[in-house]
C-alpha positions in Angstrom: 1.1 27.6 32.2 -0.6 30.5 29.9 -2.2 29.6 26.7 0.2 32.6 25.0 3.0 29.7 25.6 1.4 27.6 23.0 2.1 30.2 20.0 4.0 27.4 18.1 0.7 25.1 17.9 -1.7 27.9 18.3 -2.7 31.1 15.9 -3.4 33.2 19.1 -4.6 36.2 16.8 -7.3 34.1 15.1 -7.7 31.7 18.0 -7.4 28.4 15.9 -4.5 25.8 15.4 -1.7 26.7 13.4 -1.1 24.3 10.0 2.5 24.7 10.1 3.3 23.2 13.5 6.5 22.1 14.2 7.0 18.1 14.7 10.3 16.2 14.8 10.3 12.4 14.7 12.3 10.7 18.0 15.3 8.5 17.0 17.7 6.8 19.7 21.1 8.4 19.7 23.0 6.4 21.6 23.3 2.6 21.7 21.7 2.4 25.3 18.8 4.1 23.7 18.9 1.7 20.8 18.9 -1.1 22.5 16.2 -0.1 25.2 14.2 0.9 21.9 14.7 -2.5 20.2 14.0 -4.5 23.2 10.9 -2.4 24.8 8.5 -4.8 23.3 9.7 -7.3 26.1 8.9 -5.2 28.7 5.9 -6.1 30.8 4.5 -2.5 30.3 4.5 -2.5 26.4 2.7 -0.9 24.5 2.5 2.3 26.4 1.4 5.7 25.6 3.5 8.6 27.2 3.6 12.7 27.5 6.4 14.7 28.4 6.2 18.4 28.9 9.5 19.9 29.0 10.1 23.8 29.1 13.2 25.4 29.4 13.7 29.0 29.6 17.6 29.1 28.7 17.1 27.4 25.6 13.9 29.2 25.1 11.9 26.0 23.9 9.0 24.2 25.3 8.1 21.0 23.5 5.7 18.2 24.3 7.1 14.2 23.1 4.0 12.2 22.4 4.4 8.7 22.3 1.6 6.5 21.3 1.2 2.6 21.5 5.3 2.4 21.8 5.5 3.3 18.1 4.5 7.0 17.2 7.1 9.0 18.8 7.5 12.8 18.2 8.5 16.0 19.5 5.8 18.7 19.1 7.4 22.3 19.4 4.9 24.2 21.3 7.2 27.4 21.7 10.4 28.2 20.0 11.0 31.5 22.2 9.6 30.2 25.5 10.5 32.5 28.5 8.2 30.7 31.1 9.4 28.9 34.3 11.4 25.6 33.7 8.9 22.8 33.4 9.1 18.8 33.2 6.0 16.8 33.5 5.6 13.0 32.4 2.7 10.8 32.3 3.2 6.9 31.3 0.2 4.5 30.7 0.8 0.8 30.1 -1.9 -0.4 27.9 -1.4 -3.9 28.5 -1.7 -3.5 32.3 -4.0 -0.7 32.0 -2.1 1.1 34.5 0.2 4.5 35.5 3.8 3.9 35.8 6.8 5.6 36.4 10.3 6.1 34.0 12.3 4.3 37.2 10.2 1.4 36.6 10.1 1.1 33.0 14.3 1.6 32.6 14.1 -1.6 34.7 11.8 -3.6 32.8 13.6 -5.0 29.7 14.5 -8.4 30.8 18.4 -9.6 30.7 19.2 -6.2 30.6 21.3 -5.8 33.7 22.6 -2.3 34.0 20.8 -0.5 31.3 18.8 1.7 33.2 21.9 3.5 34.9 23.1 4.0 31.4 19.9 5.4 30.0 19.2 9.2 30.7 17.7 10.1 34.0 15.1 12.0 32.6 12.8 10.6 29.8 12.9 12.2 26.5 14.0 15.5 28.2 16.6 17.2 25.5 18.2 20.4 24.9 17.2 22.5 22.1 20.1 21.3 19.8 19.1 17.7 20.2 15.4 18.4 19.2 16.5 20.5 16.0 18.8 17.7 15.0 15.8 14.9 15.2 13.9 17.6 12.8 17.2 17.6 10.6 17.0 14.0 10.2 13.6 14.5 8.2 15.9 16.4 5.6 19.3 14.8 6.0 18.5 11.0 6.6 14.8 10.2 5.6 15.7 6.6 5.1 16.8 6.0 8.5 13.6 7.8 9.9 11.4 5.6 7.6 13.6 2.7 8.7 13.0 3.0 12.4 9.5 3.8 11.9 9.1 0.5 9.9 10.7 -1.3 12.8 8.6 0.4 15.2 5.5 -0.7 13.3 6.4 -4.1 12.7 7.2 -4.7 16.4 3.5 -3.4 17.4 2.1 -5.4 14.3 3.7 -8.3 15.9 2.6 -7.8 19.5 -0.9 -7.1 18.1 -0.7 -10.8 16.6 0.7 -12.4 20.0 -2.1 -10.8 21.5 -4.8 -12.1 19.3 -3.7 -15.7 19.1 -3.2 -15.6 22.9 -6.9 -14.7 23.2 -7.7 -17.2 20.5 -6.1 -20.2 22.4 -7.9 -18.9 25.5 -11.1 -20.0 23.9 
């Protein structure tokens, strides 16, 4: 991929990162995605880091979905006028397992969620342009929803860290 395709984050003329990078938060939009996000802390892969690079020449959009600690979830717009080849690359790393894994395993890793993996999207965080634009609009139209989701994800991570710390102390 050419560096020219990263014009949404790099000022190619001045050879530096832009100050006005477009970032949109992820929010689940279906009942299935909500259930997955509310229960992902029960997965043996929790907590994870993931990256998804998606380029769609029809939508003229290139973005990277970034997820850190299963908590910080954002779409970073790399190019709003993308004309390159269609691309979809993904990366998943489990911090608890210290291992790479795939989306299929992740979809199936929620205990007592029989059939959920069939209801989730086939491709992790691959969305059309209008979806990502709607995520960006949530910052303006429903900031309370964005805040509530962020607080939920942070509290889940905080509880998990406490659990790990208590477990480690009990093993002494």
